[in-house]
C-alpha positions as CSV (number, residue, x, y, z in Angstrom):
1,X,164.8,42.0,171.9
2,X,163.7,40.6,168.8
3,X,163.1,42.5,165.5
4,X,159.8,42.9,163.8
5,X,158.8,44.4,160.3
6,X,155.1,44.9,161.3
7,X,154.8,48.9,161.6
8,X,153.5,49.9,164.9
9,X,150.9,52.5,164.8
10,X,152.0,56.0,165.3
11,X,151.0,58.3,167.5
12,X,149.8,56.6,170.5
13,X,146.6,57.8,171.5
14,X,144.2,55.4,173.0
15,X,145.5,53.9,176.1
16,X,144.4,51.8,178.8
17,X,145.4,51.1,182.4
18,X,144.0,48.5,183.8
19,X,144.6,48.6,187.9
20,X,144.0,52.4,186.9
21,X,142.4,52.8,190.7
22,X,145.2,52.3,192.4
23,X,148.0,53.9,193.7
24,X,150.3,54.0,190.6
25,X,147.5,53.3,188.0
26,X,145.8,56.8,188.6
27,X,149.3,58.6,188.3
28,X,149.8,56.9,185.0
29,X,146.3,57.8,183.7
30,X,147.3,61.3,184.9
31,X,150.8,60.9,183.5
32,X,149.2,60.0,179.9
33,X,146.0,62.9,180.3
34,X,148.4,65.4,181.0
35,X,151.4,64.8,178.8
36,X,149.0,64.7,175.8
37,X,145.9,66.7,174.9
38,X,145.4,64.1,172.4
39,X,144.9,61.0,174.5
40,X,141.7,59.0,175.2
41,X,142.7,56.9,178.7
42,X,140.3,53.8,179.9
43,X,140.7,53.6,183.2
44,X,140.2,49.8,184.4
45,X,138.9,48.4,187.7
46,X,137.5,45.4,189.0
47,X,135.1,47.0,192.0
48,X,133.1,49.8,191.8
49,X,134.8,51.1,195.1
50,X,137.9,51.0,193.7
51,X,137.0,52.5,190.2
52,X,135.3,55.5,192.2
53,X,138.4,56.3,194.4
54,X,140.4,56.1,191.3
55,X,138.5,58.8,189.5
56,X,138.0,60.8,192.8
57,X,142.1,60.8,193.0
58,X,142.8,62.0,189.7
59,X,140.9,64.8,190.5
60,X,141.6,65.7,194.8
61,X,144.2,62.7,195.4
62,X,147.4,64.5,196.6
63,X,149.3,65.0,193.4
64,X,145.7,65.2,191.4
65,X,144.9,68.0,189.0
66,X,143.1,70.2,192.0
67,X,146.1,70.5,193.5
68,X,147.8,71.3,190.6
69,X,145.5,73.9,189.9
70,X,145.9,75.3,193.2
71,X,149.4,75.3,192.3
72,X,149.5,77.7,189.0
73,X,150.5,74.3,187.2
74,X,147.3,73.7,185.4
75,X,144.5,75.6,184.5
76,X,141.0,75.0,185.9
77,X,139.3,74.8,182.2
78,X,142.4,72.7,180.9
79,X,141.7,70.4,184.3
80,X,138.0,69.5,183.3
81,X,139.2,69.0,179.2
82,X,141.4,66.4,181.0
83,X,139.1,64.4,182.9
84,X,136.7,64.4,179.9
85,X,139.2,62.1,178.3
86,X,138.4,59.4,181.2
87,X,136.3,56.6,180.8
88,X,135.9,54.3,183.9
89,X,134.9,50.9,182.9
90,X,134.9,47.7,185.4
91,X,134.6,45.4,181.8
92,X,138.1,44.6,181.1
93,X,137.3,43.4,177.7
94,X,135.4,47.0,177.0
95,X,138.4,48.8,178.4
96,X,141.1,47.4,176.2
97,X,139.3,46.8,172.7
98,X,140.3,49.6,171.0
99,X,143.6,50.5,173.0
100,X,146.9,51.2,171.3
101,X,149.0,50.6,174.5
102,X,147.7,48.8,177.8
103,X,149.4,49.4,180.8
104,X,149.1,46.7,183.8
105,X,149.5,48.0,187.0
106,X,147.9,44.8,189.1
107,X,149.7,43.7,192.6
108,X,153.2,42.2,192.4
109,X,151.7,38.7,192.6
110,X,152.7,36.7,189.6
111,X,149.5,34.4,189.5
112,X,147.6,37.7,189.4
113,X,149.7,39.3,187.0
114,X,149.5,36.5,184.6
115,X,145.8,35.9,185.2
116,X,145.1,39.8,183.6
117,X,147.6,39.3,181.3
118,X,145.7,36.6,179.6
119,X,142.7,38.4,179.6
120,X,144.3,41.4,178.4
121,X,145.9,39.7,175.4
122,X,142.2,37.8,174.3
123,X,140.8,41.5,174.2
124,X,143.0,44.1,173.1
125,X,144.1,44.4,169.4
126,X,146.1,42.1,167.9
127,X,148.8,45.3,167.3
128,X,148.5,46.8,171.0
129,X,151.3,46.8,173.0
130,X,150.9,45.6,176.8
131,X,153.1,47.0,179.5
132,X,153.8,45.7,182.8
133,X,154.2,48.2,185.6
134,X,156.0,45.8,187.4
135,X,159.0,46.7,189.8
136,X,160.6,43.3,190.3
137,X,159.2,40.8,188.2
138,X,161.2,39.3,185.0
139,X,159.2,40.2,182.0
140,X,160.3,37.0,180.2
141,X,158.2,35.4,183.4
142,X,155.4,37.3,182.7
143,X,155.3,37.4,179.1
144,X,155.2,33.7,179.1
145,X,151.4,32.9,179.5
146,X,150.9,35.3,176.4
147,X,150.4,33.7,172.8
148,X,153.2,36.9,171.7
149,X,155.3,37.7,174.0
150,X,156.8,39.8,171.2
151,X,154.3,42.6,172.1
152,X,155.2,42.9,175.5
153,X,157.7,44.6,178.1
154,X,157.9,46.4,181.2
155,X,157.5,50.0,182.5
156,X,158.6,50.4,185.9
157,X,156.7,53.6,187.1
158,X,157.9,56.0,190.1
159,X,155.2,57.1,193.0
160,X,153.9,59.6,192.2
161,X,153.9,58.4,188.3
162,X,152.4,61.8,186.7
163,X,155.1,63.8,188.8
164,X,158.2,61.5,188.9
165,X,160.0,61.4,185.0
166,X,161.8,58.3,185.7
167,X,160.3,54.8,183.8
168,X,162.6,51.9,183.7
169,X,162.0,50.2,180.6
170,X,162.6,46.6,180.7
171,X,162.9,44.7,177.9
172,X,162.8,40.6,177.6
173,X,164.8,38.6,175.0
174,X,161.4,38.1,173.0
175,X,160.3,41.8,173.3
176,X,160.3,43.3,169.7
177,X,162.5,46.2,169.0
178,X,159.4,48.0,167.3
179,X,157.6,47.8,170.7
180,X,160.2,48.8,172.8
181,X,161.1,52.0,170.3
182,X,157.7,52.9,170.2
183,X,156.8,52.7,173.8
184,X,160.1,54.7,174.3
185,X,159.0,57.7,172.0
186,X,155.6,57.7,173.8
187,X,157.1,57.6,177.2
188,X,159.6,60.7,175.8
189,X,156.6,62.4,174.5
190,X,154.6,62.8,177.5
191,X,157.6,64.4,179.4
192,X,158.7,61.0,181.0
193,X,162.4,60.0,180.9
194,X,162.6,56.6,179.6
195,X,165.7,54.2,180.2
196,X,165.9,50.7,178.6
197,X,167.5,48.0,181.1
198,X,167.9,44.3,180.6
199,X,165.1,42.1,182.3
200,X,166.5,40.7,185.2
201,X,164.6,40.6,188.9
202,X,164.4,43.6,190.0
203,X,166.1,45.3,187.5
204,X,168.3,47.9,188.2
205,X,166.4,50.8,190.9
206,X,164.7,48.0,192.7
207,X,167.2,45.9,193.4
208,X,169.5,49.2,194.8
209,X,166.2,50.9,196.7
210,X,165.1,47.7,198.5
211,X,168.8,46.8,199.5
212,X,168.6,50.4,202.0
213,X,164.9,50.1,203.0
214,X,165.8,46.7,204.3
215,X,169.2,48.2,206.4
216,X,166.9,50.7,207.6
217,X,164.5,48.3,209.1
218,X,167.3,45.8,210.4
219,X,168.6,49.3,212.1
220,X,165.3,49.6,213.9
221,X,165.0,46.2,214.4
222,X,168.3,45.8,216.3
223,X,167.7,49.0,218.5
224,X,170.4,51.0,216.8
225,X,167.9,53.6,216.2
226,X,164.5,54.8,216.0
227,X,161.9,55.0,213.0
228,X,161.8,58.9,213.1
229,X,165.8,58.8,213.7
230,X,166.4,57.1,210.5
231,X,164.0,59.4,208.7
232,X,165.6,62.6,209.9
233,X,169.4,61.4,209.2
234,X,168.7,60.4,205.3
235,X,166.6,64.0,205.1
236,X,169.0,66.3,207.0
237,X,172.7,63.9,205.9
238,X,172.0,62.4,203.0
239,X,169.3,65.4,201.5
240,X,166.5,63.1,200.4
241,X,163.6,64.9,199.9
242,X,161.8,62.1,202.3
243,X,162.6,59.7,204.6
244,X,162.3,56.1,204.4
245,X,159.9,55.3,206.8
246,X,157.9,58.3,205.8
247,X,157.8,57.6,202.1
248,X,156.6,54.0,203.3
249,X,153.3,55.5,205.4
250,X,152.6,58.4,203.2
251,X,153.2,57.2,199.6
252,X,151.2,53.7,200.9
253,X,154.1,51.9,199.1
254,X,154.8,49.3,201.8
255,X,152.7,46.7,200.0
256,X,154.6,47.2,196.8
257,X,158.3,47.1,198.8
258,X,156.8,44.0,200.5
259,X,156.0,41.9,197.6
260,X,159.1,43.2,195.4
261,X,161.5,42.0,198.3
262,X,159.3,38.8,198.5
263,X,160.3,37.8,194.8
264,X,164.1,38.8,195.1
265,X,164.6,36.7,197.7
266,X,163.1,34.1,196.2
267,X,165.1,34.6,193.1
268,X,168.0,36.4,193.9
269,X,169.4,34.9,197.4
270,X,169.1,35.7,201.0
271,X,170.2,39.3,200.5
272,X,167.0,40.2,200.1
273,X,165.5,38.4,202.7
274,X,162.0,40.2,204.9
275,X,163.5,41.7,207.9
276,X,161.5,40.3,210.8
277,X,160.1,43.3,212.0
278,X,158.7,44.0,208.4
279,X,156.9,40.9,208.7
280,X,155.5,42.2,211.7
281,X,154.1,45.2,210.5
282,X,152.8,44.4,207.7
283,X,150.8,41.1,209.0
284,X,149.4,43.6,211.6
285,X,147.9,45.4,208.5
286,X,149.7,48.4,208.3
287,X,150.2,48.8,205.1
288,X,150.4,53.3,204.6
289,X,148.0,55.9,204.7
290,X,144.5,54.7,204.7
291,X,143.7,57.5,201.9
292,X,145.8,55.7,199.6
293,X,145.2,52.0,200.4
294,X,142.1,51.5,201.7
295,X,141.8,48.9,204.8
296,X,145.6,49.5,205.9
297,X,145.2,50.7,209.6
298,X,148.2,53.2,209.2
299,X,151.7,53.2,208.5
300,X,155.2,52.4,210.3
301,X,154.8,55.7,212.8
302,X,151.2,54.6,213.7
303,X,152.2,51.0,214.1
304,X,155.3,52.4,216.6
305,X,152.8,55.1,218.3
306,X,155.4,57.9,217.1
307,X,154.9,61.0,215.9
308,X,156.7,62.2,212.7
309,X,159.0,65.1,212.9
310,X,157.3,68.1,212.6
311,X,154.0,66.9,213.8
312,X,151.0,65.2,212.4
313,X,149.4,66.6,209.1
């Protein structure tokens, strides 16, 4: 990281989430809203249906505010006050024009991220911090398209973003120290546990997690066991709260895993090759829960016609 004497405005209260209508993006919106009563959040999406879907997830999604109200973790009045601090927009320039911090959450495709990051830099204030929610792509590769790469770093959130405490903060060589410090302070202020890592493909968590997911797929592919067997073993034997395939299905994270694995294979070699069984399921359109991934035909359990342990919910 490089150092800079330029001060960062504090506290951070004006946030934009570009791609906020998606699975990860709406959770980041929730985390910012509920983590600080002063936060004003712009939810930016490209399509009206995505924007509407994101706004609906804030209220009625599996980890949305109504669920928190039902569980007694959030007052109904606080929910309405938080929702009043969200401004949805289809206009990216409008969404980021006065932001202090912009979270970019578009799919894990380098060309897509490059295009959006250029737009953000062109429209956001010159002192705004840009944070990409990539789980695998090197920050230096993404920030290289910016006129000022020092203002950018990576914030790798975990689903559901408003519930999971960890945020992996990845700093490129040219990320300014002040930028890293400001983001770490902000994340801690909204109740997250940021851990700073060096810039590298997949950082730590994605390298680690993707390998054991791929190994589970290999086991199924080789006929060692079925998907329900895998999930039962990791839950009852290893104490995981969700099984491997249950996680991919219920959180609709197969898309993210697949694109990240493609990038890791390209940058780190054969140990990250995508198993043929995963290519088959992915190409068939089974990307996870359709309510979270519009257009998906279902998940792994649907593809193989297997009933989850305990029956369908």
